C-alpha positions in Angstrom: 32.9 -9.4 17.5 30.2 -11.7 16.7 29.4 -10.1 13.5 32.9 -10.7 12.2 32.8 -14.2 13.0 29.6 -14.6 11.4 30.5 -12.7 8.5 33.8 -14.8 8.1 31.7 -18.0 8.5 29.5 -17.1 5.7 32.3 -16.1 3.5 34.1 -19.6 3.7 30.9 -21.2 3.5 30.1 -19.9 0.2 33.5 -20.2 -1.0 34.1 -24.1 -0.1 30.7 -24.9 -1.0 31.5 -23.7 -4.8 35.1 -25.1 -4.4 33.5 -28.8 -3.3 31.9 -28.8 -6.6 35.1 -28.8 -8.5 36.8 -31.8 -10.1 40.1 -30.8 -10.4 42.7 -27.9 -9.8 43.8 -25.6 -12.5 44.2 -21.7 -13.0 43.2 -19.1 -12.9 44.0 -18.2 -9.4 42.5 -15.5 -6.9 44.6 -13.8 -4.2 43.1 -11.8 -1.6 45.1 -10.1 1.0 42.4 -8.3 3.1 38.6 -8.5 3.9 37.2 -5.3 5.3 33.5 -4.6 6.7 33.0 -0.8 7.1 36.6 -0.1 6.5 37.7 -2.0 9.3 39.9 -5.0 8.5 38.5 -8.3 9.8 40.7 -10.3 7.9 44.1 -10.1 7.1 46.8 -12.3 5.4 50.5 -11.2 5.0 51.3 -13.5 2.1 48.4 -13.7 -0.2 45.7 -16.0 0.4 45.2 -18.3 -2.8 42.0 -19.9 -3.7 42.5 -22.4 -6.7 39.5 -22.3 -9.0 38.7 -24.6 -11.9 36.6 -21.9 -13.7 37.1 -18.1 -14.5 37.4 -15.4 -11.8 33.9 -14.1 -12.0 32.9 -17.5 -10.4 34.3 -16.6 -7.4 33.0 -12.9 -7.6 29.6 -14.6 -7.7 29.9 -16.4 -4.5 31.0 -12.7 -2.7 28.3 -11.1 -4.2 25.6 -13.8 -3.2 27.2 -13.3 0.4 26.9 -9.6 0.4 23.2 -9.8 -1.1 22.4 -12.2 1.8 23.7 -9.8 4.2 22.0 -6.8 2.6 25.7 -5.3 2.3 27.4 -3.4 -0.5 30.6 -5.2 -1.9 33.7 -3.1 -3.0 36.0 -5.4 -5.4 39.5 -4.0 -5.5 41.5 -5.9 -7.6 44.7 -3.7 -7.7 45.0 -3.8 -3.9 43.4 -7.5 -3.8 41.1 -6.3 -1.0 37.2 -6.9 -0.8 35.4 -4.4 1.3 31.8 -4.8 2.5 29.7 -1.6 3.5 26.8 -2.9 6.0 25.0 0.0 7.7 23.0 -0.8 10.7 19.4 -0.4 9.9 16.2 -1.1 11.6 12.7 -0.7 10.0 9.2 -0.5 11.4 5.8 -0.2 9.6 3.0 1.6 11.3 -0.2 3.5 10.7 1.0 6.7 12.2 4.5 8.0 12.7 4.9 11.8 13.9 7.1 14.0 15.7 7.3 15.3 19.0 10.0 17.6 20.7 12.3 16.6 17.8 11.4 13.0 18.4 9.7 10.4 16.1 6.7 9.0 17.9 5.4 5.6 16.2 2.1 4.6 16.5 0.5 1.2 15.4 3.1 -0.8 14.4 1.9 -3.7 12.2 3.5 -6.5 9.9 0.3 -8.4 8.7 -2.8 -7.5 6.7 -5.8 -9.4 5.4 -5.8 -10.3 1.8 -7.7 -7.6 -0.1 -7.5 -5.1 2.7 -6.9 -1.4 1.4 -4.7 1.4 3.3 -5.0 4.9 2.5 -1.7 5.3 3.7 0.8 4.0 6.4 4.7 4.6 7.2 8.0 2.8 6.9 10.2 4.3 9.7 13.8 3.7 9.2 16.8 4.3 11.6 20.1 3.9 9.6 23.7 4.0 11.6 27.2 3.6 10.3 26.8 5.2 6.8 29.7 5.7 4.7 31.7 8.8 5.0 30.5 10.5 1.9 27.1 12.0 0.7 24.7 9.1 -0.2 21.0 8.7 -1.3 18.6 6.8 0.3 15.3 5.4 -1.1 12.4 2.9 -0.2 11.6 0.2 -2.9 8.4 -1.6 -2.8 8.1 -5.1 -4.4 4.5 -6.7 -4.2 3.4 -10.3 -5.0 1.5 -9.0 -7.9 1.4 -6.2 -10.4 0.5 -3.1 -8.5 -1.5 -0.1 -10.3 0.4 2.8 -11.2 -0.6 5.1 -8.4 -0.5 2.2 -5.9 2.1 2.2 -3.2 3.4 5.5 -3.8 6.4 6.2 -1.5 7.1 10.0 -0.4 9.9 11.0 -0.2 11.2 9.7 -3.2 15.2 9.9 -2.6 16.6 11.5 0.5 20.0 12.7 0.7 22.3 12.3 3.8 25.6 13.5 4.4 26.0 12.3 7.9 26.6 8.8 9.5 23.1 8.3 10.8 19.5 8.9 9.2 16.0 9.0 10.5 13.5 8.9 7.8 9.8 8.5 7.8 8.6 7.1 4.6 4.7 7.4 3.9 3.4 4.8 1.5 0.1 5.9 0.0 -2.9 4.0 -1.9 -2.0 0.5 -0.6 -3.9 -2.2 -1.8 -3.0 -5.7 -0.8 -4.9 -8.0 -3.2 -2.6 -10.5 -3.4 -1.6 -13.1 -0.7 2.0 -13.2 0.1 5.0 -11.0 1.1 4.9 -7.4 0.3 8.6 -6.1 0.7 9.9 -2.8 1.4 13.4 -2.3 0.8 15.6 0.2 2.0 18.2 1.2 -0.8 21.3 3.3 -0.8 23.3 5.1 -3.7 27.2 5.8 -3.2 28.0 8.4 -5.7 31.7 7.0 -5.7 30.4 3.5 -6.7 28.2 4.9 -9.6 24.5 5.1 -10.1 23.3 1.8 -8.6 21.0 1.8 -5.4 22.0 -1.1 -3.3 19.5 -2.9 -0.9 20.9 -2.6 2.7 17.6 -3.5 4.6 14.2 -5.1 4.1 10.9 -5.2 6.0 8.1 -7.4 4.9 4.3 -7.2 5.5 2.4 -10.6 5.1 -1.0 -10.5 3.3 -3.0 -13.6 4.1 
C-alpha cells in the first residue's frame, strides 16, 4: 500500500510542479482514466481526469517520463485507452568479490560498495534478484557507467544478455578487468528489454561502487 501512496505522491508532485509554472490556461487538454502499476490499477476515475496545459502534450509526457526514471520503472503510454501503465520489478543488487553456488543456492562472499581510487580488481560480481517481471519473455543485461572513459577491455560484463521467461530471475554477472582510476560513482544498472515495447533496454535498478 505504501508503494501506491508514494507513487501517487510523486505523480501529482511532478504534475503540479510543472503546472504551477503556467501563466494561464488554454488547450490542449490531457485526459487520464487509469494509472496502473504492474497491471494493477492504483488510480481510476470514472469521468476522465482532466489536466489543463499551457503547452503541448509532450510536456506532460515528460513529467511522467521523469517520474518513471526516478522510480526506475518502465512507462507505457496508451493514448487510445487513456491509460498510463508502470512496470516496476522488485530488484535487489549486491556487489561482492565472490558469488558461487551451493546446493542450487547462490552464496555471496565479500560484499562491498567502496574502493580506493586507483584500485584494480581482476574480477568481481554483481548479484541480482528480480521479482515481479512482466508476463512475457524479457531480456536482462548489466550496463556499466564509469566517471571517466573506461578502456575497451575494462569492466567487461559476462554474461552479456540473459533471456528470462518467468516472473523471477536470479543472475550473477561477472565484471572483469575493473580499474577504478577515477574518483566518483561507478554505476551498475540492471536493464530490461520487453519485446512488445520494442528494442529499448530500460533501467530497472542501479547499484553504485564509490571510488575515493
